[in-house]
N, CA, C, O and the ligand as a Tripos MOL2 file, in Angstrom:
@<TRIPOS>MOLECULE
protein
  269   267    68     0     0
PROTEIN
NO_CHARGES

@<TRIPOS>ATOM
      1 N          -4.5320   33.9850  -15.6860 N.3       1 MET1
      2 CA         -4.5950   32.6020  -15.1470 C.3       1 MET1
      3 C          -3.4160   31.7520  -15.8250 C.2       1 MET1
      4 O          -3.3380   30.5540  -15.5540 O.2       1 MET1
      5 N          -2.5950   32.2840  -16.6090 N.am      2 GLU2
      6 CA         -1.5600   31.6370  -17.0970 C.3       2 GLU2
      7 C          -0.4060   31.3200  -16.0840 C.2       2 GLU2
      8 O           0.3350   30.3490  -16.2310 O.2       2 GLU2
      9 N          -0.3100   32.1880  -15.0700 N.am      3 LEU3
     10 CA          0.6110   32.0390  -13.9800 C.3       3 LEU3
     11 C           0.1930   30.7070  -13.0830 C.2       3 LEU3
     12 O           1.0120   29.8960  -12.6520 O.2       3 LEU3
     13 N          -1.1750   30.6420  -12.8950 N.am      4 ILE4
     14 CA         -1.5990   29.6140  -12.0060 C.3       4 ILE4
     15 C          -1.4580   28.1740  -12.7090 C.2       4 ILE4
     16 O          -1.0930   27.1700  -12.0970 O.2       4 ILE4
     17 N          -1.7750   28.2020  -13.9970 N.am      5 GLU5
     18 CA         -1.5260   26.9850  -14.7760 C.3       5 GLU5
     19 C          -0.0550   26.6730  -14.7760 C.2       5 GLU5
     20 O           0.2610   25.4900  -14.6440 O.2       5 GLU5
     21 N           0.8430   27.5400  -14.9010 N.am      6 SER6
     22 CA          2.2430   27.1540  -14.9280 C.3       6 SER6
     23 C           2.5920   26.5210  -13.4440 C.2       6 SER6
     24 O           3.1970   25.4600  -13.2960 O.2       6 SER6
     25 N           2.1750   27.2360  -12.5220 N.am      7 VAL7
     26 CA          2.3910   26.6340  -11.0880 C.3       7 VAL7
     27 C           1.8970   25.3080  -10.7840 C.2       7 VAL7
     28 O           2.5600   24.4790  -10.1610 O.2       7 VAL7
     29 N           0.6270   25.0960  -11.2660 N.am      8 LYS8
     30 CA          0.1020   23.7750  -11.2410 C.3       8 LYS8
     31 C           0.7810   22.6780  -11.9510 C.2       8 LYS8
     32 O           0.7740   21.5130  -11.5540 O.2       8 LYS8
     33 N           1.3980   23.1190  -13.0760 N.am      9 ALA9
     34 CA          2.0850   22.1650  -14.0040 C.3       9 ALA9
     35 C           3.3460   21.7050  -13.2460 C.2       9 ALA9
     36 O           3.6520   20.5150  -13.1590 O.2       9 ALA9
     37 N           4.1230   22.7960  -12.6560 N.am     10 ALA10
     38 CA          5.1800   22.6060  -11.9180 C.3      10 ALA10
     39 C           5.0990   21.6400  -10.7110 C.2      10 ALA10
     40 O           5.9290   20.7720  -10.4420 O.2      10 ALA10
     41 N           4.0170   21.9170  -10.0550 N.am     11 LEU11
     42 CA          3.6820   21.0670   -8.8170 C.3      11 LEU11
     43 C           3.4970   19.5720   -9.3060 C.2      11 LEU11
     44 O           4.0310   18.5940   -8.7830 O.2      11 LEU11
     45 N           2.6690   19.5640  -10.3740 N.am     12 ALA12
     46 CA          2.3330   18.2480  -10.8230 C.3      12 ALA12
     47 C           3.6280   17.4200  -11.3420 C.2      12 ALA12
     48 O           3.7550   16.2020  -11.2160 O.2      12 ALA12
     49 N           4.4460   18.1810  -11.8680 N.am     13 SER13
     50 CA          5.7800   17.3890  -12.5120 C.3      13 SER13
     51 C           6.7590   17.0650  -11.3880 C.2      13 SER13
     52 O           7.7080   16.3020  -11.5680 O.2      13 SER13
     53 N           6.4940   17.6920  -10.1730 N.am     14 THR14
     54 CA          7.4630   17.3690   -9.0840 C.3      14 THR14
     55 C           6.8360   16.3780   -7.9470 C.2      14 THR14
     56 O           7.3950   15.9740   -6.9270 O.2      14 THR14
     57 N           5.6010   16.1180   -8.3850 N.am     15 ALA15
     58 CA          4.8910   15.3160   -7.3450 C.3      15 ALA15
     59 C           5.6130   13.9220   -7.4930 C.2      15 ALA15
     60 O           5.9810   13.5770   -8.6160 O.2      15 ALA15
     61 N           5.8120   13.1710   -6.4850 N.am     16 PRO16
     62 CA          6.3790   11.8300   -6.5680 C.3      16 PRO16
     63 C           5.2450   10.7750   -6.7610 C.2      16 PRO16
     64 O           5.5910    9.5940   -6.7400 O.2      16 PRO16
     65 N           4.0780   11.0410   -6.9260 N.am     17 LYS17
     66 CA          2.9590   10.0210   -7.0720 C.3      17 LYS17
     67 C           2.9280    9.3590   -8.3650 C.2      17 LYS17
     68 O           2.0640    8.5020   -8.5470 O.2      17 LYS17
     69 N           3.8400    9.6720   -9.3820 N.am     18 ASP18
     70 CA          3.8440    9.1160  -10.5650 C.3      18 ASP18
     71 C           4.7900    7.8980  -10.5320 C.2      18 ASP18
     72 O           4.8850    7.1830  -11.5290 O.2      18 ASP18
     73 N           5.5060    7.6400   -9.3870 N.am     19 ARG19
     74 CA          6.2190    6.5060   -9.2420 C.3      19 ARG19
     75 C           5.3460    5.2450   -9.2520 C.2      19 ARG19
     76 O           4.4990    5.2710   -8.3600 O.2      19 ARG19
     77 N           5.3270    4.2070   -9.9820 N.am     20 PRO20
     78 CA          4.6060    3.0700   -9.8430 C.3      20 PRO20
     79 C           4.7510    2.1280   -8.6930 C.2      20 PRO20
     80 O           3.8520    1.3430   -8.3900 O.2      20 PRO20
     81 N           5.8610    2.2060   -8.0690 N.am     21 ALA21
     82 CA          6.0570    1.4450   -6.9060 C.3      21 ALA21
     83 C           6.1500    2.4130   -5.7290 C.2      21 ALA21
     84 O           6.8840    3.4010   -5.7510 O.2      21 ALA21
     85 N           5.3730    2.0840   -4.7080 N.am     22 ASN22
     86 CA          5.4070    2.7060   -3.5070 C.3      22 ASN22
     87 C           6.3180    1.9640   -2.5080 C.2      22 ASN22
     88 O           7.2290    1.2310   -2.8940 O.2      22 ASN22
     89 N           6.0220    2.1970   -1.1390 N.am     23 ASP23
     90 CA          6.8870    1.4740   -0.1660 C.3      23 ASP23
     91 C           6.4670    0.2060    0.2420 C.2      23 ASP23
     92 O           7.1010   -0.4460    1.0720 O.2      23 ASP23
     93 N           5.2250   -0.2680   -0.3980 N.am     24 SER24
     94 CA          4.7210   -1.5780   -0.0350 C.3      24 SER24
     95 C           5.3840   -2.6930   -0.6900 C.2      24 SER24
     96 O           5.5270   -2.7120   -1.9120 O.2      24 SER24
     97 N           5.8530   -3.7580    0.1820 N.am     25 GLU25
     98 CA          6.2860   -4.9570   -0.3500 C.3      25 GLU25
     99 C           5.2770   -5.9730   -0.4080 C.2      25 GLU25
    100 O           5.5320   -7.0090   -1.0220 O.2      25 GLU25
    101 N           4.1330   -5.8110    0.1660 N.am     26 GLY26
    102 CA          3.1790   -6.9510    0.2570 C.3      26 GLY26
    103 C           2.0260   -6.4180    1.1010 C.2      26 GLY26
    104 O           1.7350   -5.2220    1.1150 O.2      26 GLY26
    105 N           1.4150   -7.3010    1.7670 N.am     27 ALA27
    106 CA          0.1050   -6.9130    2.5370 C.3      27 ALA27
    107 C          -0.1920   -8.0710    3.5080 C.2      27 ALA27
    108 O           0.1240   -9.2390    3.2790 O.2      27 ALA27
    109 N          -0.8550   -7.6210    4.6590 N.am     28 TYR28
    110 CA         -1.1330   -8.6790    5.6900 C.3      28 TYR28
    111 C          -2.5570   -8.9530    5.3330 C.2      28 TYR28
    112 O          -3.3670   -8.1470    4.8750 O.2      28 TYR28
    113 N          -2.7340  -10.1970    5.6080 N.am     29 TRP29
    114 CA         -4.0750  -10.9010    5.4640 C.3      29 TRP29
    115 C          -4.5940  -11.4490    6.6350 C.2      29 TRP29
    116 O          -3.8710  -11.9970    7.4660 O.2      29 TRP29
    117 N          -5.9970  -11.3180    6.7750 N.am     30 CYS30
    118 CA         -6.5660  -12.1120    7.8500 C.3      30 CYS30
    119 C          -7.4110  -13.1610    7.0020 C.2      30 CYS30
    120 O          -8.2990  -12.8630    6.2040 O.2      30 CYS30
    121 N          -6.9840  -14.4120    7.3120 N.am     31 ASP31
    122 CA         -7.7630  -15.5280    6.6110 C.3      31 ASP31
    123 C          -9.1620  -15.6630    6.7460 C.2      31 ASP31
    124 O          -9.9730  -15.9380    5.8620 O.2      31 ASP31
    125 N          -9.3910  -15.4070    8.1310 N.am     32 ASP32
    126 CA        -10.8440  -15.6540    8.5910 C.3      32 ASP32
    127 C         -11.7770  -14.5830    7.8290 C.2      32 ASP32
    128 O         -12.8420  -14.9100    7.3060 O.2      32 ASP32
    129 N         -11.2380  -13.1930    7.8200 N.am     33 CYS33
    130 CA        -12.1760  -12.1750    7.4200 C.3      33 CYS33
    131 C         -11.8470  -11.8540    5.9040 C.2      33 CYS33
    132 O         -12.6400  -11.2030    5.2240 O.2      33 CYS33
    133 N         -10.6670  -12.3260    5.4060 N.am     34 ALA34
    134 CA        -10.3230  -11.8730    4.0950 C.3      34 ALA34
    135 C         -10.0540  -10.4970    4.1200 C.2      34 ALA34
    136 O         -10.3470   -9.7950    3.1520 O.2      34 ALA34
    137 N          -9.4440   -9.9680    5.2840 N.am     35 VAL35
    138 CA         -9.1150   -8.5510    5.3720 C.3      35 VAL35
    139 C          -7.6800   -8.3130    4.7470 C.2      35 VAL35
    140 O          -6.7830   -9.1220    4.9830 O.2      35 VAL35
    141 N          -7.4990   -7.3830    4.0800 N.am     36 ARG36
    142 CA         -6.0940   -7.0040    3.5430 C.3      36 ARG36
    143 C          -5.6650   -5.6600    3.7910 C.2      36 ARG36
    144 O          -6.2740   -4.6480    3.4420 O.2      36 ARG36
    145 N          -4.5180   -5.7110    4.4520 N.am     37 ILE37
    146 CA         -3.8270   -4.2300    4.7850 C.3      37 ILE37
    147 C          -2.4790   -4.2470    4.1350 C.2      37 ILE37
    148 O          -1.6970   -5.1590    4.4010 O.2      37 ILE37
    149 N          -2.1540   -3.2760    3.2820 N.am     38 ARG38
    150 CA         -0.9110   -3.2560    2.8800 C.3      38 ARG38
    151 C           0.1530   -2.8100    4.0090 C.2      38 ARG38
    152 O          -0.1060   -1.9840    4.8840 O.2      38 ARG38
    153 N           1.2690   -3.4140    3.8760 N.am     39 ASP39
    154 CA          2.3620   -3.0460    4.8780 C.3      39 ASP39
    155 C           2.5430   -1.6520    5.0700 C.2      39 ASP39
    156 O           2.7250   -1.1050    6.1580 O.2      39 ASP39
    157 N           2.4750   -1.0050    3.7600 N.am     40 ALA40
    158 CA          2.8140    0.4880    3.8680 C.3      40 ALA40
    159 C           1.6570    1.3910    4.6910 C.2      40 ALA40
    160 O           1.9170    2.4360    5.2870 O.2      40 ALA40
    161 N           0.4900    0.8490    4.6140 N.am     41 ASP41
    162 CA         -0.5290    1.3370    5.2870 C.3      41 ASP41
    163 C          -0.7350    0.9880    6.7200 C.2      41 ASP41
    164 O          -1.5070    1.6620    7.4030 O.2      41 ASP41
    165 N          -0.0760   -0.0480    7.2240 N.am     42 LEU42
    166 CA         -0.0680   -0.5010    8.5330 C.3      42 LEU42
    167 C           0.6780    0.2970    9.5000 C.2      42 LEU42
    168 O           1.7970    0.7110    9.1960 O.2      42 LEU42
    169 N           0.1410    0.5610   10.6820 N.am     43 GLU43
    170 CA          0.7560    1.2780   11.7350 C.3      43 GLU43
    171 C           0.6460    0.3250   12.8570 C.2      43 GLU43
    172 O          -0.4530   -0.1350   13.1650 O.2      43 GLU43
    173 N           1.8380   -0.0280   13.5490 N.am     44 GLY44
    174 CA          1.8460   -0.9030   14.5980 C.3      44 GLY44
    175 C           1.5380   -2.3420   14.4150 C.2      44 GLY44
    176 O           1.8780   -2.8700   13.3570 O.2      44 GLY44
    177 N           0.9770   -2.9840   15.2620 N.am     45 GLU45
    178 CA          0.6570   -4.3540   15.1120 C.3      45 GLU45
    179 C          -0.0180   -4.8860   13.9800 C.2      45 GLU45
    180 O          -1.0720   -4.3200   13.6880 O.2      45 GLU45
    181 N           0.3720   -5.9180   13.2180 N.am     46 PRO46
    182 CA         -0.3790   -6.3260   12.2150 C.3      46 PRO46
    183 C          -1.4490   -7.4370   12.7260 C.2      46 PRO46
    184 O          -1.3080   -8.6590   12.7750 O.2      46 PRO46
    185 N          -2.5230   -6.6610   13.0780 N.am     47 VAL47
    186 CA         -3.6770   -7.3980   13.6210 C.3      47 VAL47
    187 C          -4.9580   -6.9110   12.8640 C.2      47 VAL47
    188 O          -5.1240   -5.7680   12.4380 O.2      47 VAL47
    189 N          -5.9470   -8.0820   12.7520 N.am     48 CYS48
    190 CA         -7.1100   -7.7690   11.8400 C.3      48 CYS48
    191 C          -7.9750   -6.6300   12.6440 C.2      48 CYS48
    192 O          -8.2240   -6.7390   13.8440 O.2      48 CYS48
    193 N          -8.3620   -5.6330   11.9160 N.am     49 PRO49
    194 CA         -9.3150   -4.7610   12.4720 C.3      49 PRO49
    195 C         -10.5640   -5.2440   12.8450 C.2      49 PRO49
    196 O         -11.2250   -4.6910   13.7230 O.2      49 PRO49
    197 N         -11.0150   -6.4360   12.1250 N.am     50 ASP50
    198 CA        -12.2790   -6.8360   12.3800 C.3      50 ASP50
    199 C         -12.3750   -7.9420   13.6310 C.2      50 ASP50
    200 O         -13.2400   -7.8400   14.5000 O.2      50 ASP50
    201 N         -11.4360   -8.9460   13.6150 N.am     51 CYS51
    202 CA        -11.4160   -9.8060   14.6980 C.3      51 CYS51
    203 C         -10.2980   -9.7700   15.5230 C.2      51 CYS51
    204 O         -10.3040  -10.5310   16.4900 O.2      51 CYS51
    205 N          -9.3220   -9.0330   15.3410 N.am     52 GLY52
    206 CA         -8.2240   -8.8970   16.2760 C.3      52 GLY52
    207 C          -7.1510   -9.9000   16.2780 C.2      52 GLY52
    208 O          -6.1860   -9.9050   17.0430 O.2      52 GLY52
    209 N          -7.4170  -10.7790   15.3180 N.am     53 ALA53
    210 CA         -6.2910  -11.8290   15.1770 C.3      53 ALA53
    211 C          -4.9930  -11.3810   14.6340 C.2      53 ALA53
    212 O          -4.9760  -10.3230   14.0060 O.2      53 ALA53
    213 N          -3.9700  -12.0140   14.7870 N.am     54 GLU54
    214 CA         -2.7010  -11.7200   14.0870 C.3      54 GLU54
    215 C          -2.8510  -11.8500   12.6390 C.2      54 GLU54
    216 O          -3.6230  -12.7110   12.2150 O.2      54 GLU54
    217 N          -2.2580  -11.1600   11.8900 N.am     55 MET55
    218 CA         -2.4250  -11.3160   10.2860 C.3      55 MET55
    219 C          -1.1860  -11.8650    9.7330 C.2      55 MET55
    220 O          -0.1040  -11.7700   10.3110 O.2      55 MET55
    221 N          -1.3570  -12.4270    8.6310 N.am     56 ARG56
    222 CA         -0.4040  -13.1190    7.9220 C.3      56 ARG56
    223 C           0.1410  -12.3640    6.8750 C.2      56 ARG56
    224 O          -0.6200  -11.8590    6.0490 O.2      56 ARG56
    225 N           1.5380  -12.1970    6.7830 N.am     57 PHE57
    226 CA          2.1010  -11.3580    5.7370 C.3      57 PHE57
    227 C           2.2670  -12.1650    4.4740 C.2      57 PHE57
    228 O           2.6530  -13.3340    4.4710 O.2      57 PHE57
    229 N           1.9530  -11.4720    3.4070 N.am     58 GLU58
    230 CA          2.1050  -12.1040    2.1010 C.3      58 GLU58
    231 C           2.6650  -11.1390    1.1570 C.2      58 GLU58
    232 O           2.2400   -9.9850    1.0960 O.2      58 GLU58
    233 N           3.5800  -11.5690    0.4400 N.am     59 ARG59
    234 CA          4.4140  -10.5850   -0.5010 C.3      59 ARG59
    235 C           3.4920  -10.5890   -1.6800 C.2      59 ARG59
    236 O           2.9990  -11.6290   -2.1170 O.2      59 ARG59
    237 N           3.2640   -9.3700   -2.1970 N.am     60 SER60
    238 CA          2.4210   -9.0580   -3.4160 C.3      60 SER60
    239 C           3.2320   -9.5630   -4.8220 C.2      60 SER60
    240 O           2.6310   -9.7760   -5.8750 O.2      60 SER60
    241 N           4.5150   -9.6980   -4.6780 N.am     61 THR61
    242 CA          5.3450  -10.2650   -5.9030 C.3      61 THR61
    243 C           6.0220  -11.3400   -5.6250 C.2      61 THR61
    244 O           6.1330  -11.6960   -4.4520 O.2      61 THR61
    245 N           6.6050  -12.0610   -6.6730 N.am     62 GLY62
    246 CA          7.3430  -13.2780   -6.4090 C.3      62 GLY62
    247 C           6.6590  -14.3040   -5.6780 C.2      62 GLY62
    248 O           7.2090  -14.9660   -4.7970 O.2      62 GLY62
    249 N           5.5310  -14.4350   -6.0130 N.am     63 ARG63
    250 CA          4.5550  -15.4450   -5.3560 C.3      63 ARG63
    251 C           5.0470  -16.8580   -5.5020 C.2      63 ARG63
    252 O           5.2430  -17.3880   -6.5960 O.2      63 ARG63
    253 N           5.2580  -17.5050   -4.2000 N.am     64 ASP64
    254 CA          5.8610  -18.8590   -4.4180 C.3      64 ASP64
    255 C           4.5930  -19.9110   -4.3050 C.2      64 ASP64
    256 O           3.6130  -19.7630   -3.5740 O.2      64 ASP64
    257 N           4.8280  -20.9220   -5.1350 N.am     65 CYS65
    258 CA          3.8210  -21.9440   -5.1290 C.3      65 CYS65
    259 C           4.2890  -23.1970   -4.6000 C.2      65 CYS65
    260 O           5.1080  -23.7940   -5.2980 O.2      65 CYS65
    261 N           3.9180  -23.7480   -3.4500 N.am     66 ALA66
    262 CA          4.5080  -24.7840   -2.7670 C.3      66 ALA66
    263 C           3.9010  -26.1370   -3.3590 C.2      66 ALA66
    264 O           4.0910  -27.2020   -2.7710 O.2      66 ALA66
    265 N           3.1930  -26.0620   -4.4980 N.am     67 CYS67
    266 CA          2.6030  -27.2480   -5.0000 C.3      67 CYS67
    267 C           3.6390  -28.3240   -5.2440 C.2      67 CYS67
    268 O           3.2960  -29.4230   -5.6820 O.2      67 CYS67
    269 ZN        -10.0050  -11.0010   11.1440 Zn       68 ZN68
@<TRIPOS>BOND
     1     1     2 1
     2     2     3 1
     3     3     4 2
     4     3     5 am
     5     5     6 1
     6     6     7 1
     7     7     8 2
     8     7     9 am
     9     9    10 1
    10    10    11 1
    11    11    12 2
    12    11    13 am
    13    13    14 1
    14    14    15 1
    15    15    16 2
    16    15    17 am
    17    17    18 1
    18    18    19 1
    19    19    20 2
    20    19    21 am
    21    21    22 1
    22    22    23 1
    23    23    24 2
    24    23    25 am
    25    25    26 1
    26    26    27 1
    27    27    28 2
    28    27    29 am
    29    29    30 1
    30    30    31 1
    31    31    32 2
    32    31    33 am
    33    33    34 1
    34    34    35 1
    35    35    36 2
    36    35    37 am
    37    37    38 1
    38    38    39 1
    39    39    40 2
    40    39    41 am
    41    41    42 1
    42    42    43 1
    43    43    44 2
    44    43    45 am
    45    45    46 1
    46    46    47 1
    47    47    48 2
    48    47    49 am
    49    49    50 1
    50    50    51 1
    51    51    52 2
    52    51    53 am
    53    53    54 1
    54    54    55 1
    55    55    56 2
    56    55    57 am
    57    57    58 1
    58    58    59 1
    59    59    60 2
    60    59    61 am
    61    61    62 1
    62    62    63 1
    63    63    64 2
    64    63    65 am
    65    65    66 1
    66    66    67 1
    67    67    68 2
    68    67    69 am
    69    69    70 1
    70    70    71 1
    71    71    72 2
    72    71    73 am
    73    73    74 1
    74    74    75 1
    75    75    76 2
    76    75    77 am
    77    77    78 1
    78    78    79 1
    79    79    80 2
    80    79    81 am
    81    81    82 1
    82    82    83 1
    83    83    84 2
    84    83    85 am
    85    85    86 1
    86    86    87 1
    87    87    88 2
    88    87    89 am
    89    89    90 1
    90    90    91 1
    91    91    92 2
    92    91    93 am
    93    93    94 1
    94    94    95 1
    95    95    96 2
    96    95    97 am
    97    97    98 1
    98    98    99 1
    99    99   100 2
   100    99   101 am
   101   101   102 1
   102   102   103 1
   103   103   104 2
   104   103   105 am
   105   105   106 1
   106   106   107 1
   107   107   108 2
   108   107   109 am
   109   109   110 1
   110   110   111 1
   111   111   112 2
   112   111   113 am
   113   113   114 1
   114   114   115 1
   115   115   116 2
   116   115   117 am
   117   117   118 1
   118   118   119 1
   119   119   120 2
   120   119   121 am
   121   121   122 1
   122   122   123 1
   123   123   124 2
   124   123   125 am
   125   125   126 1
   126   126   127 1
   127   127   128 2
   128   127   129 am
   129   129   130 1
   130   130   131 1
   131   131   132 2
   132   131   133 am
   133   133   134 1
   134   134   135 1
   135   135   136 2
   136   135   137 am
   137   137   138 1
   138   138   139 1
   139   139   140 2
   140   139   141 am
   141   141   142 1
   142   142   143 1
   143   143   144 2
   144   143   145 am
   145   145   146 1
   146   146   147 1
   147   147   148 2
   148   147   149 am
   149   149   150 1
   150   150   151 1
   151   151   152 2
   152   151   153 am
   153   153   154 1
   154   154   155 1
   155   155   156 2
   156   155   157 am
   157   157   158 1
   158   158   159 1
   159   159   160 2
   160   159   161 am
   161   161   162 1
   162   162   163 1
   163   163   164 2
   164   163   165 am
   165   165   166 1
   166   166   167 1
   167   167   168 2
   168   167   169 am
   169   169   170 1
   170   170   171 1
   171   171   172 2
   172   171   173 am
   173   173   174 1
   174   174   175 1
   175   175   176 2
   176   175   177 am
   177   177   178 1
   178   178   179 1
   179   179   180 2
   180   179   181 am
   181   181   182 1
   182   182   183 1
   183   183   184 2
   184   183   185 am
   185   185   186 1
   186   186   187 1
   187   187   188 2
   188   187   189 am
   189   189   190 1
   190   190   191 1
   191   191   192 2
   192   191   193 am
   193   193   194 1
   194   194   195 1
   195   195   196 2
   196   195   197 am
   197   197   198 1
   198   198   199 1
   199   199   200 2
   200   199   201 am
   201   201   202 1
   202   202   203 1
   203   203   204 2
   204   203   205 am
   205   205   206 1
   206   206   207 1
   207   207   208 2
   208   207   209 am
   209   209   210 1
   210   210   211 1
   211   211   212 2
   212   211   213 am
   213   213   214 1
   214   214   215 1
   215   215   216 2
   216   215   217 am
   217   217   218 1
   218   218   219 1
   219   219   220 2
   220   219   221 am
   221   221   222 1
   222   222   223 1
   223   223   224 2
   224   223   225 am
   225   225   226 1
   226   226   227 1
   227   227   228 2
   228   227   229 am
   229   229   230 1
   230   230   231 1
   231   231   232 2
   232   231   233 am
   233   233   234 1
   234   234   235 1
   235   235   236 2
   236   235   237 am
   237   237   238 1
   238   238   239 1
   239   239   240 2
   240   239   241 am
   241   241   242 1
   242   242   243 1
   243   243   244 2
   244   243   245 am
   245   245   246 1
   246   246   247 1
   247   247   248 2
   248   247   249 am
   249   249   250 1
   250   250   251 1
   251   251   252 2
   252   251   253 am
   253   253   254 1
   254   254   255 1
   255   255   256 2
   256   255   257 am
   257   257   258 1
   258   258   259 1
   259   259   260 2
   260   259   261 am
   261   261   262 1
   262   262   263 1
   263   263   264 2
   264   263   265 am
   265   265   266 1
   266   266   267 1
   267   267   268 2
@<TRIPOS>SUBSTRUCTURE
     1 MET1         2 RESIDUE 1 A MET
     2 GLU2         6 RESIDUE 1 A GLU
     3 LEU3        10 RESIDUE 1 A LEU
     4 ILE4        14 RESIDUE 1 A ILE
     5 GLU5        18 RESIDUE 1 A GLU
     6 SER6        22 RESIDUE 1 A SER
     7 VAL7        26 RESIDUE 1 A VAL
     8 LYS8        30 RESIDUE 1 A LYS
     9 ALA9        34 RESIDUE 1 A ALA
    10 ALA10       38 RESIDUE 1 A ALA
    11 LEU11       42 RESIDUE 1 A LEU
    12 ALA12       46 RESIDUE 1 A ALA
    13 SER13       50 RESIDUE 1 A SER
    14 THR14       54 RESIDUE 1 A THR
    15 ALA15       58 RESIDUE 1 A ALA
    16 PRO16       62 RESIDUE 1 A PRO
    17 LYS17       66 RESIDUE 1 A LYS
    18 ASP18       70 RESIDUE 1 A ASP
    19 ARG19       74 RESIDUE 1 A ARG
    20 PRO20       78 RESIDUE 1 A PRO
    21 ALA21       82 RESIDUE 1 A ALA
    22 ASN22       86 RESIDUE 1 A ASN
    23 ASP23       90 RESIDUE 1 A ASP
    24 SER24       94 RESIDUE 1 A SER
    25 GLU25       98 RESIDUE 1 A GLU
    26 GLY26      102 RESIDUE 1 A GLY
    27 ALA27      106 RESIDUE 1 A ALA
    28 TYR28      110 RESIDUE 1 A TYR
    29 TRP29      114 RESIDUE 1 A TRP
    30 CYS30      118 RESIDUE 1 A CYS
    31 ASP31      122 RESIDUE 1 A ASP
    32 ASP32      126 RESIDUE 1 A ASP
    33 CYS33      130 RESIDUE 1 A CYS
    34 ALA34      134 RESIDUE 1 A ALA
    35 VAL35      138 RESIDUE 1 A VAL
    36 ARG36      142 RESIDUE 1 A ARG
    37 ILE37      146 RESIDUE 1 A ILE
    38 ARG38      150 RESIDUE 1 A ARG
    39 ASP39      154 RESIDUE 1 A ASP
    40 ALA40      158 RESIDUE 1 A ALA
    41 ASP41      162 RESIDUE 1 A ASP
    42 LEU42      166 RESIDUE 1 A LEU
    43 GLU43      170 RESIDUE 1 A GLU
    44 GLY44      174 RESIDUE 1 A GLY
    45 GLU45      178 RESIDUE 1 A GLU
    46 PRO46      182 RESIDUE 1 A PRO
    47 VAL47      186 RESIDUE 1 A VAL
    48 CYS48      190 RESIDUE 1 A CYS
    49 PRO49      194 RESIDUE 1 A PRO
    50 ASP50      198 RESIDUE 1 A ASP
    51 CYS51      202 RESIDUE 1 A CYS
    52 GLY52      206 RESIDUE 1 A GLY
    53 ALA53      210 RESIDUE 1 A ALA
    54 GLU54      214 RESIDUE 1 A GLU
    55 MET55      218 RESIDUE 1 A MET
    56 ARG56      222 RESIDUE 1 A ARG
    57 PHE57      226 RESIDUE 1 A PHE
    58 GLU58      230 RESIDUE 1 A GLU
    59 ARG59      234 RESIDUE 1 A ARG
    60 SER60      238 RESIDUE 1 A SER
    61 THR61      242 RESIDUE 1 A THR
    62 GLY62      246 RESIDUE 1 A GLY
    63 ARG63      250 RESIDUE 1 A ARG
    64 ASP64      254 RESIDUE 1 A ASP
    65 CYS65      258 RESIDUE 1 A CYS
    66 ALA66      262 RESIDUE 1 A ALA
    67 CYS67      266 RESIDUE 1 A CYS
    68 ZN68       269 GROUP 0 **** ****
């Protein structure tokens, strides 16, 4: 079983999933349904899966306050 363990370790060390950042820069929101979809997960048009309305893009970092 030593070989299998070493192969698993090699696969784990090369897996890119340990990067903290993915391709997402933010998320789309539906204000009515409070539905959130990451831009990285979105395919096609940013429309709400619940009500079909166009969703609003909001960055997850560098939040601006307009107060
Ligand atoms: Zn909606």
